[in-house]
py3Dmol code that shows the C-alpha trace and the ligand (Angstrom):
import py3Dmol

protein = """\
ATOM      1  CA  MET A   1       0.003   0.011  -0.004  1.00  0.00           C
ATOM      2  CA  GLN A   2       2.671   2.487   1.015  1.00  0.00           C
ATOM      3  CA  LYS A   3       4.616   1.730  -2.110  1.00  0.00           C
ATOM      4  CA  TRP A   4       1.627   2.848  -4.184  1.00  0.00           C
ATOM      5  CA  VAL A   5       1.339   6.075  -2.272  1.00  0.00           C
ATOM      6  CA  MET A   6       5.036   6.815  -2.775  1.00  0.00           C
ATOM      7  CA  SER A   7       5.003   6.169  -6.493  1.00  0.00           C
ATOM      8  CA  GLY A   8       1.790   8.160  -6.825  1.00  0.00           C
ATOM      9  CA  LEU A   9       3.428  11.118  -5.117  1.00  0.00           C
ATOM     10  CA  PHE A  10       6.508  10.733  -7.252  1.00  0.00           C
ATOM     11  CA  PHE A  11       4.365  10.764 -10.362  1.00  0.00           C
ATOM     12  CA  VAL A  12       2.527  13.902  -9.256  1.00  0.00           C
ATOM     13  CA  ALA A  13       5.801  15.641  -8.476  1.00  0.00           C
ATOM     14  CA  CYS A  14       7.164  14.790 -11.913  1.00  0.00           C
ATOM     15  CA  ALA A  15       4.044  16.022 -13.646  1.00  0.00           C
ATOM     16  CA  LEU A  16       4.209  19.277 -11.684  1.00  0.00           C
ATOM     17  CA  ALA A  17       7.878  19.762 -12.567  1.00  0.00           C
ATOM     18  CA  LEU A  18       7.081  19.238 -16.238  1.00  0.00           C
ATOM     19  CA  VAL A  19       4.248  21.737 -16.132  1.00  0.00           C
ATOM     20  CA  LEU A  20       6.528  24.295 -14.463  1.00  0.00           C
ATOM     21  CA  ILE A  21       9.268  23.774 -17.024  1.00  0.00           C
ATOM     22  CA  PHE A  22       6.895  24.522 -19.848  1.00  0.00           C
ATOM     23  CA  THR A  23       4.899  27.358 -18.311  1.00  0.00           C
ATOM     24  CA  LEU A  24       7.563  29.442 -16.550  1.00  0.00           C
ATOM     25  CA  PRO A  25       9.168  31.901 -18.960  1.00  0.00           C
ATOM     26  CA  GLY A  26      12.820  31.165 -19.579  1.00  0.00           C
ATOM     27  CA  LYS A  27      15.475  33.298 -17.914  1.00  0.00           C
ATOM     28  CA  ASP A  28      16.494  34.806 -21.249  1.00  0.00           C
ATOM     29  CA  GLN A  29      12.975  35.861 -22.015  1.00  0.00           C
ATOM     30  CA  VAL A  30      12.597  37.629 -18.671  1.00  0.00           C
ATOM     31  CA  ALA A  31      15.898  39.439 -19.084  1.00  0.00           C
ATOM     32  CA  GLN A  32      14.931  40.617 -22.551  1.00  0.00           C
ATOM     33  CA  GLU A  33      11.581  41.974 -21.519  1.00  0.00           C
ATOM     34  CA  ASN A  34      13.137  44.130 -18.843  1.00  0.00           C
ATOM     35  CA  LYS A  35      15.739  45.654 -21.132  1.00  0.00           C
ATOM     36  CA  THR A  36      15.633  47.832 -24.178  1.00  0.00           C
ATOM     37  CA  GLN A  37      15.295  45.493 -27.078  1.00  0.00           C
ATOM     38  CA  MET A  38      18.725  46.011 -28.404  1.00  0.00           C
ATOM     39  CA  PRO A  39      19.659  43.122 -30.667  1.00  0.00           C
ATOM     40  CA  GLU A  40      22.871  41.380 -29.729  1.00  0.00           C
ATOM     41  CA  VAL A  41      25.591  42.133 -32.208  1.00  0.00           C
ATOM     42  CA  THR A  42      29.344  41.859 -32.200  1.00  0.00           C
ATOM     43  CA  LEU A  43      31.107  45.075 -32.956  1.00  0.00           C
ATOM     44  CA  ASN A  44      31.931  45.605 -36.604  1.00  0.00           C
ATOM     45  CA  ALA A  45      33.938  48.822 -36.605  1.00  0.00           C
ATOM     46  CA  GLU A  46      34.107  49.104 -40.389  1.00  0.00           C
ATOM     47  CA  GLN A  47      30.342  48.872 -40.728  1.00  0.00           C
ATOM     48  CA  ALA A  48      29.827  51.353 -37.854  1.00  0.00           C
ATOM     49  CA  GLU A  49      32.133  53.887 -39.458  1.00  0.00           C
ATOM     50  CA  ALA A  50      30.388  53.504 -42.815  1.00  0.00           C
ATOM     51  CA  VAL A  51      26.932  53.982 -41.283  1.00  0.00           C
ATOM     52  CA  ILE A  52      28.134  57.021 -39.346  1.00  0.00           C
ATOM     53  CA  LYS A  53      29.773  58.511 -42.446  1.00  0.00           C
ATOM     54  CA  ALA A  54      26.545  58.123 -44.374  1.00  0.00           C
ATOM     55  CA  ASN A  55      24.130  59.288 -41.671  1.00  0.00           C
ATOM     56  CA  CYS A  56      25.700  61.272 -38.870  1.00  0.00           C
ATOM     57  CA  ILE A  57      28.667  63.382 -39.897  1.00  0.00           C
ATOM     58  CA  SER A  58      26.526  66.023 -41.566  1.00  0.00           C
ATOM     59  CA  CYS A  59      25.461  67.093 -38.081  1.00  0.00           C
ATOM     60  CA  HIS A  60      28.128  65.668 -35.817  1.00  0.00           C
ATOM     61  CA  GLY A  61      31.198  66.452 -37.935  1.00  0.00           C
ATOM     62  CA  ASP A  62      33.412  64.073 -39.917  1.00  0.00           C
ATOM     63  CA  GLN A  63      35.619  63.515 -36.884  1.00  0.00           C
ATOM     64  CA  LEU A  64      32.494  63.563 -34.675  1.00  0.00           C
ATOM     65  CA  GLU A  65      33.892  66.815 -33.334  1.00  0.00           C
ATOM     66  CA  GLY A  66      30.454  68.406 -33.402  1.00  0.00           C
ATOM     67  CA  LEU A  67      28.685  70.749 -35.811  1.00  0.00           C
ATOM     68  CA  ALA A  68      24.955  71.297 -35.511  1.00  0.00           C
ATOM     69  CA  GLY A  69      24.946  68.285 -33.200  1.00  0.00           C
ATOM     70  CA  PRO A  70      27.177  67.820 -30.150  1.00  0.00           C
ATOM     71  CA  ASN A  71      30.689  66.377 -30.141  1.00  0.00           C
ATOM     72  CA  LEU A  72      30.544  62.571 -29.860  1.00  0.00           C
ATOM     73  CA  GLN A  73      34.258  61.890 -29.529  1.00  0.00           C
ATOM     74  CA  HIS A  74      33.955  60.887 -25.859  1.00  0.00           C
ATOM     75  CA  ILE A  75      30.300  60.013 -25.765  1.00  0.00           C
ATOM     76  CA  GLY A  76      31.039  56.523 -24.370  1.00  0.00           C
ATOM     77  CA  ALA A  77      32.179  58.168 -21.144  1.00  0.00           C
ATOM     78  CA  THR A  78      28.716  59.546 -20.458  1.00  0.00           C
ATOM     79  CA  LEU A  79      26.294  57.206 -22.245  1.00  0.00           C
ATOM     80  CA  SER A  80      25.996  53.436 -22.111  1.00  0.00           C
ATOM     81  CA  THR A  81      25.498  51.270 -25.178  1.00  0.00           C
ATOM     82  CA  GLU A  82      21.804  50.925 -24.387  1.00  0.00           C
ATOM     83  CA  GLN A  83      21.330  54.674 -23.932  1.00  0.00           C
ATOM     84  CA  LEU A  84      23.087  55.303 -27.214  1.00  0.00           C
ATOM     85  CA  TYR A  85      20.942  52.691 -28.920  1.00  0.00           C
ATOM     86  CA  LYS A  86      17.787  54.388 -27.651  1.00  0.00           C
ATOM     87  CA  ILE A  87      18.893  57.862 -28.702  1.00  0.00           C
ATOM     88  CA  ILE A  88      19.967  56.728 -32.173  1.00  0.00           C
ATOM     89  CA  SER A  89      16.789  54.774 -32.844  1.00  0.00           C
ATOM     90  CA  LYS A  90      14.313  57.234 -31.303  1.00  0.00           C
ATOM     91  CA  GLY A  91      16.179  60.512 -31.674  1.00  0.00           C
ATOM     92  CA  LYS A  92      16.624  63.202 -29.030  1.00  0.00           C
ATOM     93  CA  GLY A  93      15.040  66.607 -28.667  1.00  0.00           C
ATOM     94  CA  SER A  94      13.762  68.267 -31.809  1.00  0.00           C
ATOM     95  CA  MET A  95      17.058  68.274 -33.687  1.00  0.00           C
ATOM     96  CA  MET A  96      18.414  64.751 -33.448  1.00  0.00           C
ATOM     97  CA  PRO A  97      16.401  62.498 -35.774  1.00  0.00           C
ATOM     98  CA  GLY A  98      15.560  58.887 -34.930  1.00  0.00           C
ATOM     99  CA  PHE A  99      17.003  56.283 -37.281  1.00  0.00           C
ATOM    100  CA  LYS A 100      14.836  53.263 -36.594  1.00  0.00           C
ATOM    101  CA  ASP A 101      13.043  53.589 -39.923  1.00  0.00           C
ATOM    102  CA  LYS A 102      16.187  54.293 -41.838  1.00  0.00           C
ATOM    103  CA  LEU A 103      18.642  51.783 -40.415  1.00  0.00           C
ATOM    104  CA  GLN A 104      18.418  48.144 -39.391  1.00  0.00           C
ATOM    105  CA  ASP A 105      18.210  47.559 -35.627  1.00  0.00           C
ATOM    106  CA  GLU A 106      21.472  45.629 -35.917  1.00  0.00           C
ATOM    107  CA  GLU A 107      23.168  48.589 -37.615  1.00  0.00           C
ATOM    108  CA  ILE A 108      21.988  50.918 -34.857  1.00  0.00           C
ATOM    109  CA  ALA A 109      23.182  48.495 -32.192  1.00  0.00           C
ATOM    110  CA  ASN A 110      26.536  48.215 -33.923  1.00  0.00           C
ATOM    111  CA  VAL A 111      26.915  52.008 -34.066  1.00  0.00           C
ATOM    112  CA  ALA A 112      25.901  52.211 -30.399  1.00  0.00           C
ATOM    113  CA  LEU A 113      28.583  49.657 -29.479  1.00  0.00           C
ATOM    114  CA  TRP A 114      31.154  51.560 -31.503  1.00  0.00           C
ATOM    115  CA  LEU A 115      30.266  54.911 -29.938  1.00  0.00           C
ATOM    116  CA  ALA A 116      30.204  53.408 -26.440  1.00  0.00           C
ATOM    117  CA  GLU A 117      33.917  52.681 -26.827  1.00  0.00           C
ATOM    118  CA  LYS A 118      34.677  56.356 -27.472  1.00  0.00           C
ATOM    119  CA  LYS A 119      35.754  57.328 -23.986  1.00  0.00           C
TER     120      LYS A 119
END
"""
ligand_1 = """\
43
HEC
C 20.007 66.459 -38.502
C 21.189 66.499 -37.694
C 21.632 65.254 -36.996
C 21.916 64.021 -37.545
C 21.796 63.588 -38.992
C 22.349 63.178 -36.446
N 22.315 63.852 -35.270
Fe 22.797 63.134 -33.444
N 22.229 64.885 -32.586
C 21.857 66.023 -33.272
C 21.547 67.070 -32.322
C 21.105 68.503 -32.666
C 21.716 66.504 -31.032
C 21.472 67.176 -29.674
C 20.053 66.863 -29.269
C 19.695 67.403 -27.898
O 20.493 67.230 -26.971
O 18.575 67.920 -27.795
C 22.157 65.128 -31.226
C 22.441 64.276 -30.233
C 22.995 63.029 -30.405
C 23.405 62.150 -29.342
C 23.299 62.428 -27.845
C 24.473 63.242 -27.417
C 24.389 63.597 -25.949
O 25.378 64.175 -25.473
O 23.371 63.330 -25.309
C 23.927 61.027 -29.935
C 24.507 59.832 -29.209
C 23.817 61.194 -31.343
N 23.254 62.419 -31.612
C 24.243 60.262 -32.267
C 23.978 60.354 -33.630
C 24.261 59.313 -34.565
C 24.939 58.003 -34.220
C 23.815 59.746 -35.777
C 23.800 58.967 -37.084
C 23.194 57.674 -37.066
C 23.266 61.071 -35.598
N 23.395 61.415 -34.284
C 22.757 61.852 -36.611
C 21.776 66.144 -34.630
C 21.912 65.124 -35.564
"""
view = py3Dmol.view(width=600, height=400)
view.addModel(protein, "pdb")
view.setStyle({"model": 0}, {"cartoon": {"style": "trace"}})
view.addModel(ligand_1, "xyz")
view.setStyle({"model": 1}, {"stick": {}})
view.zoomTo()
view.show()
């Protein structure tokens, strides 16, 4: 009799564990929901420089020394990669345009990574 109770309990515990495994959101999912949805990219400096040349230097200067827009040569010292990603995709104030319709998310993330290293 006791054997039956034990294996019954074991079965219930296993079933519960299975249900939990499939219903609880994975750790990765939770982490992503709490963060800005910046895609994960590995830095490609060449691509970043090309995107910046094509889109940013008209306002930020060809050495990023600043023109109509502020100097970005040490922007990594004040802004994190995620903050940069947000500003570049959504824009800032009335003068800095957002680029999320013009550039791929991955391109923006790559530029953000590149700028974050400018300290
Ligand atoms: C039309 C002109 C213009 C273009 C093009 C432009 N920016 Fe800007 N950007 C600005 C201006 C103006 C500001 C300042 C906005 C403010 O602080 O209100 C700014 C601010 C920024 C900031 C925040 C700086 C800070 O100190 O907070 C970042 C980062 C930035 N731009 C990156 C970029 C990147 C990267 C590109 C190209 C993908 C780009 N910008 C293209 C005009 C421009």
